[in-house]
C-alpha positions as CSV (number, residue, x, y, z in Angstrom):
1,M,-188.2,-29.4,66.2
2,E,-190.1,-30.0,62.9
3,V,-190.4,-33.8,62.1
4,R,-191.6,-34.1,58.2
5,T,-193.6,-37.7,57.6
6,A,-194.5,-38.5,54.1
7,S,-198.1,-37.5,53.4
8,P,-200.6,-40.2,52.0
9,A,-200.3,-39.0,48.8
10,E,-196.6,-39.4,48.2
11,P,-194.6,-42.6,48.5
12,R,-192.4,-43.4,51.7
13,P,-189.2,-42.9,51.4
14,V,-187.2,-46.4,52.0
15,I,-184.3,-46.3,54.7
16,V,-181.8,-49.2,54.6
17,V,-180.0,-49.7,58.3
18,I,-176.7,-51.9,58.4
19,D,-175.6,-52.4,62.1
20,D,-174.5,-55.3,63.9
21,D,-175.9,-54.4,67.4
22,A,-179.4,-56.1,67.1
23,A,-181.2,-53.4,69.8
24,M,-179.7,-50.8,67.4
25,R,-181.0,-51.8,64.3
26,L,-184.3,-52.6,66.0
27,S,-184.3,-48.7,67.6
28,C,-184.2,-47.2,64.3
29,Q,-186.9,-49.5,62.9
30,R,-189.0,-48.6,65.0
31,I,-188.3,-44.9,65.6
32,L,-188.2,-44.0,61.7
33,A,-191.3,-46.1,61.0
34,K,-193.1,-44.0,63.5
35,T,-192.1,-41.1,61.4
36,G,-193.3,-42.4,58.4
37,F,-190.9,-44.4,56.6
38,Q,-190.5,-47.8,55.1
39,V,-186.8,-49.2,56.9
40,E,-185.2,-52.3,55.9
41,V,-182.6,-53.8,58.7
42,F,-179.7,-55.6,57.7
43,E,-177.1,-57.3,60.2
44,D,-173.6,-57.0,58.2
45,G,-172.3,-55.2,55.1
46,V,-172.9,-58.3,52.8
47,Q,-176.6,-58.4,53.7
48,G,-176.7,-54.8,53.2
49,V,-175.2,-54.3,50.3
50,E,-177.0,-56.9,48.7
51,G,-180.1,-55.2,50.2
52,V,-179.3,-51.9,49.1
53,Q,-179.1,-53.4,45.4
54,R,-182.5,-55.1,45.8
55,L,-184.1,-52.2,47.4
56,R,-182.7,-48.3,45.7
57,P,-183.3,-46.7,49.0
58,D,-183.3,-43.3,49.4
59,L,-181.1,-43.3,52.5
60,L,-178.7,-45.3,53.9
61,I,-177.5,-45.8,57.8
62,V,-174.2,-47.9,58.0
63,D,-172.2,-48.4,61.1
64,L,-168.4,-48.2,60.6
65,K,-167.0,-50.8,62.7
66,M,-168.8,-54.2,61.6
67,P,-167.5,-57.6,61.7
68,G,-166.7,-58.6,58.0
69,I,-166.8,-55.6,55.5
70,S,-166.7,-52.4,56.7
71,G,-168.8,-49.5,56.8
72,L,-166.2,-47.7,54.5
73,E,-166.5,-50.8,52.5
74,V,-170.5,-50.9,52.1
75,I,-170.0,-47.2,50.7
76,S,-167.9,-48.1,47.8
77,R,-169.8,-51.0,47.0
78,V,-173.0,-48.8,47.0
79,Q,-172.4,-45.6,45.4
80,P,-171.4,-46.7,42.0
81,L,-175.3,-48.4,42.3
82,D,-177.2,-44.8,43.2
83,P,-174.7,-41.5,43.4
84,S,-177.6,-39.7,44.9
85,L,-178.5,-42.3,47.5
86,V,-177.9,-40.4,50.6
87,I,-175.5,-42.1,53.2
88,V,-175.6,-41.4,57.4
89,V,-172.6,-43.2,59.4
90,I,-172.9,-44.1,62.6
91,T,-170.3,-45.2,65.2
92,G,-169.4,-45.7,68.9
93,Y,-166.0,-44.9,67.8
94,A,-166.4,-41.1,66.5
95,T,-163.3,-39.2,66.2
96,I,-162.4,-36.2,63.9
97,D,-160.2,-39.0,62.2
98,T,-163.0,-41.0,61.3
99,A,-165.6,-38.5,60.4
100,V,-162.9,-37.1,58.0
101,E,-162.5,-40.9,56.8
102,A,-166.4,-41.3,56.3
103,M,-166.8,-38.0,54.2
104,K,-163.9,-38.6,51.8
105,A,-165.6,-42.1,51.4
106,G,-169.0,-40.6,50.3
107,A,-170.7,-40.5,53.8
108,Y,-173.5,-37.2,53.3
109,D,-173.2,-37.3,57.6
110,F,-172.2,-38.8,60.7
111,L,-173.9,-39.5,63.3
112,P,-172.1,-40.6,66.8
113,K,-173.5,-42.7,69.2
114,P,-175.5,-43.1,71.5
115,F,-178.0,-40.1,70.1
116,S,-181.6,-39.9,70.6
117,P,-184.6,-40.5,68.7
118,D,-184.9,-36.8,67.5
119,E,-181.0,-36.7,67.0
120,L,-181.8,-39.4,64.6
121,R,-185.4,-38.0,62.4
122,L,-183.2,-34.5,62.4
123,I,-180.9,-36.3,60.5
124,V,-182.6,-38.5,58.4
125,N,-185.5,-36.0,57.4
126,R,-182.0,-33.9,56.6
127,G,-180.3,-36.3,54.4
128,L,-183.8,-36.9,52.8
129,E,-184.6,-33.5,51.6
130,R,-180.7,-33.3,50.3
131,R,-181.9,-36.5,47.9
132,R,-184.8,-34.3,46.8
133,L,-183.0,-31.8,45.9
134,M,-180.0,-33.4,44.2
135,L,-183.3,-35.5,42.3
136,E,-184.8,-32.6,41.4
137,A,-181.7,-30.8,39.5
138,R,-180.9,-33.8,38.2
139,R,-184.1,-33.9,36.9
140,Q,-184.2,-30.1,35.5
141,E,-180.6,-30.7,33.6
142,V,-182.1,-33.7,31.8
143,E,-185.9,-31.3,30.8
144,R,-183.7,-28.3,29.7
145,E,-180.9,-30.9,28.1
146,L,-184.2,-32.2,26.2
147,L,-185.5,-28.7,25.7
148,R,-182.4,-27.7,24.1
149,R,-182.5,-30.5,21.9
150,R,-186.2,-29.8,20.8
151,F,-185.3,-26.2,20.0
152,V,-182.2,-27.2,18.0
153,A,-184.6,-29.3,15.4
154,F,-187.4,-26.5,16.1
155,V,-184.6,-24.0,14.7
156,S,-183.1,-26.5,11.9
157,H,-186.9,-27.0,11.1
158,Q,-188.1,-23.1,10.9
159,L,-184.8,-22.4,9.2
160,Q,-185.4,-24.7,6.5
161,T,-189.5,-23.7,6.0
162,P,-188.6,-20.4,4.4
163,L,-185.5,-21.8,2.7
164,A,-187.6,-24.0,0.9
165,A,-190.3,-21.5,0.6
166,I,-188.0,-18.7,-0.9
167,H,-186.5,-21.8,-3.2
168,Q,-190.4,-22.1,-4.5
169,Y,-190.9,-18.8,-5.1
170,L,-188.1,-18.1,-6.7
171,N,-188.9,-20.8,-9.2
172,V,-191.8,-19.2,-9.9
173,L,-190.5,-15.5,-11.0
174,K,-188.3,-17.4,-13.2
175,H,-191.0,-18.7,-14.8
176,L,-193.4,-16.3,-15.0
177,E,-194.2,-15.0,-18.3
178,D,-194.0,-11.3,-20.1
179,E,-198.0,-10.7,-19.8
180,P,-199.8,-7.3,-18.6
181,S,-200.3,-9.1,-15.1
182,A,-196.6,-10.1,-14.5
183,A,-195.2,-7.2,-12.7
184,A,-197.7,-7.5,-10.1
185,K,-197.1,-10.9,-9.8
186,R,-193.7,-10.1,-9.1
187,A,-194.0,-7.7,-7.2
188,E,-196.3,-10.3,-5.1
189,W,-193.8,-12.9,-4.9
190,Y,-190.7,-10.4,-4.2
191,D,-192.8,-9.5,-0.7
192,R,-193.5,-13.3,-0.1
193,C,-189.6,-13.9,-0.7
194,L,-189.1,-10.8,2.0
195,K,-191.4,-11.8,4.5
196,R,-189.4,-15.3,4.4
197,L,-186.5,-13.9,5.2
198,E,-187.6,-12.0,8.3
199,E,-188.7,-14.9,9.3
200,M,-185.0,-16.4,9.5
201,L,-183.3,-13.1,10.5
202,G,-185.8,-13.5,13.6
203,L,-184.6,-16.7,14.1
204,I,-181.2,-16.2,13.8
205,R,-181.3,-13.4,15.7
206,N,-182.6,-14.9,19.0
207,W,-180.3,-17.8,18.2
208,L,-177.4,-15.3,18.2
209,S,-178.6,-13.6,21.3
210,W,-179.1,-17.2,23.1
211,S,-175.3,-17.7,22.7
212,A,-174.7,-14.4,23.9
213,V,-176.7,-15.5,26.9
214,E,-175.1,-18.7,27.3
215,R,-171.7,-17.0,27.5
216,R,-173.1,-14.4,29.6
217,C,-171.8,-10.8,27.8
218,L,-175.2,-9.4,26.5
219,A,-174.3,-5.9,27.9
220,R,-171.0,-4.9,26.6
221,Q,-171.5,-1.3,28.3
222,C,-173.3,0.8,31.2
223,V,-173.5,4.5,30.4
224,P,-176.1,7.1,30.3
225,V,-178.8,5.8,28.0
226,S,-182.3,7.8,27.2
227,L,-185.1,5.7,26.7
228,E,-187.3,7.5,24.6
229,P,-185.6,7.8,21.2
230,I,-185.2,4.0,21.8
231,I,-188.6,3.2,22.5
232,M,-189.9,5.1,19.8
233,A,-187.8,3.5,17.4
234,V,-189.2,0.1,18.4
235,L,-192.6,1.0,18.5
236,E,-191.8,2.4,14.7
237,D,-190.7,-0.8,13.5
238,C,-193.4,-3.0,15.7
239,R,-196.3,-0.4,13.8
240,P,-196.7,-2.8,10.8
241,M,-196.9,-5.6,13.1
242,A,-199.5,-3.8,15.3
243,E,-201.6,-2.3,12.8
244,K,-202.0,-5.5,11.0
245,E,-203.7,-6.8,13.8
246,G,-205.3,-3.6,14.4
247,I,-203.6,-3.1,18.1
248,S,-202.6,0.5,18.5
249,L,-199.7,1.2,20.5
250,Q,-199.5,4.2,23.0
251,T,-197.1,5.8,25.4
252,C,-196.7,7.8,28.6
253,L,-193.4,9.0,28.8
254,P,-191.9,11.8,30.9
255,S,-190.0,14.8,29.6
256,G,-185.7,14.6,30.2
257,G,-185.5,11.3,27.5
258,C,-186.3,8.6,30.3
259,P,-182.4,8.6,31.7
260,V,-181.2,5.0,32.5
261,L,-177.8,3.3,33.0
262,G,-177.4,0.3,31.1
263,D,-176.2,-0.6,27.1
264,P,-177.9,0.8,24.0
265,D,-178.4,-2.3,22.5
266,C,-179.5,-4.9,25.4
267,L,-182.4,-1.8,26.0
268,R,-184.1,-2.2,22.5
269,V,-183.4,-6.0,22.9
270,L,-185.4,-5.5,25.9
271,I,-188.4,-3.2,24.4
272,E,-188.5,-5.0,21.6
273,N,-189.1,-8.4,23.2
274,L,-191.2,-7.2,25.7
275,V,-193.3,-4.6,23.2
276,T,-193.8,-8.0,20.5
277,N,-194.8,-9.9,23.0
278,A,-197.6,-7.3,23.8
279,I,-198.7,-7.3,20.3
280,K,-198.4,-11.1,19.6
281,Y,-200.6,-12.2,22.4
282,N,-203.0,-9.3,22.4
283,K,-206.6,-9.4,21.4
284,P,-207.7,-7.9,17.8
285,G,-208.3,-4.5,18.2
286,G,-206.5,-4.3,21.5
287,E,-204.0,-2.1,22.6
288,V,-200.3,-1.8,24.3
289,C,-199.1,1.2,26.3
290,I,-195.4,1.4,27.3
291,S,-195.0,3.6,30.2
292,V,-192.0,5.2,32.1
293,E,-191.6,6.5,35.9
294,S,-188.7,7.6,36.3
295,G,-187.5,9.7,40.3
296,G,-185.6,8.7,42.8
297,P,-182.7,5.8,42.0
298,E,-184.8,3.7,39.2
299,A,-186.9,4.2,36.4
300,Q,-189.7,2.2,35.7
301,V,-190.5,0.6,32.9
302,A,-193.7,-0.9,32.0
303,V,-195.5,-2.9,28.8
304,A,-199.1,-3.3,29.7
305,D,-201.6,-5.0,27.0
306,T,-205.3,-5.9,27.0
307,G,-204.5,-9.9,25.5
308,V,-205.4,-12.9,26.2
309,G,-203.2,-12.7,29.8
310,I,-201.1,-15.9,31.4
311,P,-202.5,-18.6,33.3
312,E,-201.7,-18.6,37.1
313,Q,-199.5,-21.8,37.4
314,Y,-197.1,-20.7,34.0
315,R,-196.0,-17.2,35.4
316,R,-193.2,-19.2,37.6
317,L,-191.5,-20.2,34.4
318,L,-192.4,-17.3,31.9
319,F,-188.4,-16.4,32.4
320,D,-187.2,-19.6,31.8
321,E,-185.2,-20.5,28.9
322,F,-187.5,-22.7,26.1
323,F,-190.9,-21.9,27.5
324,R,-193.9,-20.9,25.6
325,V,-197.5,-20.8,26.7
326,S,-198.9,-22.5,24.1
327,E,-202.1,-23.1,25.4
328,A,-202.5,-19.0,24.4
329,G,-204.0,-19.8,21.2
330,K,-201.0,-17.8,19.6
331,A,-198.7,-18.8,17.4
332,A,-195.3,-19.9,19.8
333,G,-192.3,-19.3,18.9
334,A,-188.6,-20.3,20.2
335,G,-189.2,-19.1,24.1
336,L,-186.1,-17.3,24.5
337,G,-187.5,-13.5,24.3
338,L,-188.3,-13.2,28.2
339,A,-185.4,-15.7,29.2
340,I,-183.3,-13.0,27.0
341,V,-185.2,-10.1,29.1
342,K,-184.6,-11.4,32.4
343,R,-180.9,-12.1,32.2
344,I,-180.6,-8.5,30.5
345,V,-182.2,-6.8,33.8
346,S,-180.0,-8.9,35.8
347,E,-176.9,-7.6,33.9
348,L,-177.8,-4.0,34.4
349,N,-179.0,-4.4,37.9
350,G,-182.4,-4.2,37.7
351,R,-185.8,-6.3,38.7
352,I,-188.8,-7.4,36.9
353,E,-192.1,-8.6,37.5
354,V,-195.5,-9.3,35.6
355,Q,-199.3,-8.6,36.3
356,S,-201.4,-11.2,34.3
357,E,-204.9,-11.9,34.5
358,V,-207.0,-14.3,31.9
359,G,-208.9,-12.1,29.6
360,V,-208.2,-9.0,30.7
361,G,-204.1,-8.4,29.9
362,S,-200.5,-8.2,31.1
363,T,-198.8,-5.7,32.7
364,F,-194.6,-6.3,32.3
365,R,-192.6,-4.0,34.9
366,V,-188.7,-3.2,34.5
367,W,-186.9,-0.9,37.1
368,L,-183.5,0.0,35.9
369,P,-180.7,2.0,37.5
370,A,-181.3,6.2,36.4
371,S,-178.9,7.9,35.4
372,A,-178.3,12.0,34.8
373,P,-179.8,13.0,31.0
374,P,-177.1,12.0,28.9
375,A,-175.8,14.3,26.1
376,P,-178.4,15.2,23.2
377,Q,-177.9,13.1,20.1
378,D,-178.3,14.2,16.6
379,S,-180.4,11.0,16.1
380,P,-181.8,8.4,17.4
381,P,-179.7,5.3,18.2
382,A,-180.0,2.8,15.3
383,Q,-179.5,-1.0,15.4
384,E,-176.6,-2.5,14.2
385,E,-177.0,-4.9,11.6
386,Q,-173.9,-6.8,12.8
387,S,-174.8,-7.1,16.5
388,V,-175.2,-10.2,18.5
389,L,-178.5,-8.8,19.2
390,G,-179.8,-8.3,16.1
């Protein structure tokens, strides 16, 4: 049996033992202290509750049958102090009814007397692992809520900023004098207004997409779709952004339209997010290549760049909502693009992986269910203006 001991760098878990039997208290203390835990023992329920209140232990071992207040009463008193406290009940009068009663009261596990040192260590290690997972889940939920609040503040600020700029630009246009250079100045300020409006539309699309993610309703259908026209349409939309940075866009597509099963809107958003990221986190004069390999039950879509790469410590967090690699030296977005990509891939019964080397570039690979070629289309699928996915 594997026995987990506390690492010297970690604080020792605190365990409280409450039992009116002196021999049992001493045995538990010696066994658990030898394993590396900090153990405090108490001979009755009143002292034990006071000890829990003072020590805030990670795990409580309590006897059911004690003079004064019983083990069940102890459980009812300590649970409000720390709902994540793991409670193990021990008793020499073990029955199904007492076990059920203890579990209903809030005990995590039940250990009948007599028990061996290994049985005690096993149940304690199992209980401490449960507490660790509970605390980790709580911490992640708190962090997620903080991220959501920050994101709302971020979106509010980011929407307010272009609106204020557009207001200023329109005031300039309003007061332009009729002079030879007025037409050029108007064109410049119109372009500035349009650029700011595009920023706002991008934010709103991300916000609406995330709302759809929260409702788990991104993919509305699963039909045969040709990837080629979607890829070409996305590249055409992204070309001005790429040209501004001197980045070339390349494709390597097989003949036959690259058919997969999916939702056309979702597939467009998936590819658009990957290509946009590849451009955004590239180097000036770099390259983005999107390729498709078909054959068998799956088709593989790969988006490769020659950009800054992703540090190893960030790769496992890439698909978490609101996560942004700010250290990359590039302008950070809302941290939703790859989370949306991950959800789309999941809803379409696909899978995704990333390979990256800092300073060399990254490649995102997506596997999607393959399909027979769809019926020929007169024109590539157009982006719907009112689509939640944008």
